[in-house]
C-alpha positions in Angstrom: -56.3 -9.0 -144.3 -52.6 -9.6 -143.8 -53.0 -12.9 -142.0 -52.9 -15.2 -145.1 -52.4 -18.4 -143.1 -55.2 -17.6 -140.6 -52.7 -17.8 -137.7 -54.9 -15.7 -135.4 -57.9 -18.0 -136.0 -55.8 -21.1 -135.4 -54.3 -19.6 -132.2 -57.8 -18.8 -131.0 -58.9 -22.4 -131.7 -56.0 -23.7 -129.7 -56.8 -21.3 -126.8 -60.5 -22.2 -126.8 -59.7 -26.0 -126.8 -57.3 -25.6 -123.8 -59.6 -23.4 -121.8 -63.2 -24.4 -122.7 -62.4 -28.1 -122.7 -60.3 -27.7 -119.5 -57.4 -29.7 -121.0 -54.7 -30.3 -118.4 -51.9 -29.5 -120.9 -49.0 -27.1 -120.5 -48.5 -24.7 -123.4 -44.7 -24.7 -123.2 -44.8 -28.5 -123.6 -47.1 -28.2 -126.6 -44.8 -25.7 -128.3 -41.7 -27.8 -127.7 -43.4 -30.8 -129.2 -44.3 -28.8 -132.3 -40.8 -27.6 -132.8 -39.4 -31.1 -132.3 -40.3 -31.7 -135.9 -37.8 -29.2 -137.1 -34.0 -29.0 -136.9 -32.5 -27.5 -133.7 -31.9 -23.8 -133.5 -35.4 -22.3 -133.4 -35.3 -20.9 -129.9 -36.2 -17.4 -131.0 -39.1 -18.7 -133.1 -40.4 -20.6 -130.1 -40.3 -17.4 -128.0 -42.1 -15.4 -130.7 -44.8 -18.1 -131.0 -45.3 -18.1 -127.3 -45.6 -14.3 -127.3 -48.0 -14.4 -130.2 -50.2 -16.9 -128.4 -50.2 -14.9 -125.2 -51.3 -11.8 -127.1 -54.2 -13.8 -128.6 -55.0 -15.2 -125.1 -55.3 -11.7 -123.6 -57.7 -10.7 -126.4 -59.8 -13.9 -125.9 -60.1 -13.3 -122.1 -61.1 -9.6 -122.6 -63.8 -10.6 -125.1 -65.0 -13.1 -122.5 -65.7 -10.2 -120.2 -62.8 -10.2 -117.8 -61.3 -6.9 -116.8 -58.0 -6.0 -118.4 -56.3 -5.4 -115.1 -57.3 -8.8 -113.9 -56.2 -10.5 -117.1 -52.8 -8.8 -117.0 -52.3 -9.9 -113.3 -52.9 -13.5 -114.1 -51.0 -13.5 -117.4 -48.0 -12.1 -115.7 -48.0 -15.0 -113.2 -47.6 -17.3 -116.3 -49.7 -20.3 -115.4 -48.3 -23.3 -117.3 -51.8 -24.7 -117.8 -54.1 -22.2 -119.6 -57.2 -24.2 -118.5 -56.6 -22.6 -115.1 -57.2 -19.0 -116.3 -60.9 -18.7 -115.6 -60.5 -20.0 -112.0 -57.6 -17.7 -111.4 -59.5 -14.7 -112.8 -62.5 -15.5 -110.7 -60.2 -15.7 -107.6 -58.7 -12.3 -108.5 -62.2 -10.8 -108.8 -63.2 -12.1 -105.4 -59.9 -10.9 -103.9 -60.4 -7.4 -105.2 -63.6 -7.2 -103.2 -61.8 -7.5 -99.9 -60.8 -4.3 -98.1 -57.3 -5.6 -97.7 -56.8 -6.1 -101.5 -55.7 -2.6 -102.5 -53.2 -2.1 -99.6 -51.7 -5.5 -100.2 -51.5 -4.9 -104.0 -49.7 -1.6 -103.3 -47.4 -3.3 -100.8 -46.6 -6.1 -103.3 -45.7 -3.5 -105.9 -43.4 -1.8 -103.4 -41.8 -5.1 -102.5 -41.2 -5.9 -106.2 -39.5 -2.6 -106.8 -37.3 -3.0 -103.7 -36.2 -6.5 -104.8 -35.5 -5.3 -108.4 -33.2 -2.6 -107.1 -31.1 -5.1 -105.2 -27.6 -5.5 -106.7 -27.7 -9.3 -106.1 -30.4 -11.8 -106.6 -32.3 -12.1 -103.3 -33.1 -15.6 -102.1 -36.3 -16.1 -100.0 -34.3 -17.2 -96.9 -34.2 -15.6 -93.5 -32.4 -16.1 -90.2 -34.7 -15.6 -87.2 -31.7 -14.7 -85.1 -31.2 -11.5 -87.2 -34.7 -10.1 -86.6 -34.2 -7.1 -84.3 -37.4 -5.1 -84.9 -40.7 -6.3 -83.5 -42.4 -5.6 -86.8 -40.1 -7.8 -88.8 -40.5 -10.7 -86.3 -44.3 -10.2 -86.6 -44.2 -10.3 -90.4 -42.1 -13.4 -90.3 -44.5 -15.1 -87.9 -47.5 -14.1 -90.0 -45.8 -15.6 -93.1 -45.2 -18.8 -91.2 -48.9 -19.0 -90.4 -50.4 -17.8 -93.6 -48.0 -19.1 -96.3 -48.7 -22.8 -95.7 -52.5 -22.3 -95.8 -52.2 -20.3 -99.0 -49.9 -22.9 -100.5 -52.2 -25.8 -99.5 -55.2 -24.0 -101.1 -53.2 -23.3 -104.2 -52.1 -26.9 -104.6 -55.7 -28.0 -104.2 -56.8 -25.7 -107.0 -58.6 -23.4 -104.6 -57.3 -20.2 -106.0 -59.9 -18.0 -104.3 -59.0 -19.5 -100.9 -55.3 -19.1 -101.6 -55.7 -15.4 -102.3 -58.2 -14.6 -99.6 -55.9 -16.2 -96.9 -53.4 -13.4 -97.7 -55.7 -10.8 -96.2 -54.2 -11.7 -92.8 -50.9 -10.2 -93.9 -52.1 -6.6 -94.3 -51.6 -5.5 -90.7 -48.0 -7.0 -90.3 -47.0 -5.8 -93.8 -48.2 -2.2 -93.0 -46.4 -2.3 -89.6 -43.2 -3.6 -91.3 -43.1 -0.7 -93.8 -44.0 1.8 -91.1 -41.2 0.9 -88.7 -38.5 -1.1 -90.4 -35.7 0.3 -92.6 -35.0 -2.4 -95.2 -31.7 -0.9 -96.4 -30.0 -1.1 -93.0 -26.4 -0.1 -92.6 -25.5 -3.6 -91.3 -25.3 -5.8 -94.5 -26.5 -8.9 -92.6 -29.6 -7.1 -91.4 -30.2 -5.7 -94.9 -29.8 -9.1 -96.6 -32.1 -10.7 -94.0 -34.8 -8.1 -94.5 -34.6 -8.5 -98.3 -34.9 -12.2 -97.8 -38.0 -11.7 -95.8 -39.5 -9.5 -98.5 -38.6 -12.2 -101.1 -40.5 -14.7 -99.0 -43.5 -12.4 -98.9 -43.3 -11.7 -102.6 -43.2 -15.4 -103.5 -46.2 -16.1 -101.2 -48.3 -13.4 -102.6 -47.8 -14.0 -106.3 -48.7 -17.6 -106.9 -52.2 -17.1 -108.3 -51.6 -13.7 -110.0 -49.1 -10.8 -109.9 -50.9 -8.7 -107.3 -48.8 -5.6 -108.1 -50.9 -5.3 -111.3 -54.0 -4.7 -109.2 -52.6 -1.6 -107.5 -54.4 1.6 -108.5 
């Protein structure tokens, strides 16, 4: 009753066209094209429009029958092409059925919190010469094996395969947190371990923000 210009209905129409017609268009590009018709200086308005559309997107996906937790996980990953949402959501649903899903989601949340607390921005870079604990070497080796497979599946649009390949990381991730002190006294070891966690975080969150799946 307060939407005199039917913005919600127009937003829903845009969302339906992108998703139901599987249009390979990036929302950010569409928004920038729309604002190109106006004088410069509307950055805040662009941000508000994008937020408004995301809110409508969440409502649309919930009404389509997807679980709120799954929707939030995929929305948080900010896929540039909204036509990908159904495939990503189906992949998340399949991933949650795995016994490794909850432990990995909890670990991902823990990793994210550790990285947020770091005083400096952590780059996903490690030096193998600085691995001193067997568990950190094992996690690095597991990432070397799993990350390329997950990335290849992701690049091919196989989001289910990309997520399910991460199940192999559960055992080395558990062992890492059981035996390795991330905040070591030696600043080089600490930085290297944070870099390893940054690599893990990047590998785990391509399809969706797995931390959102933690109970």
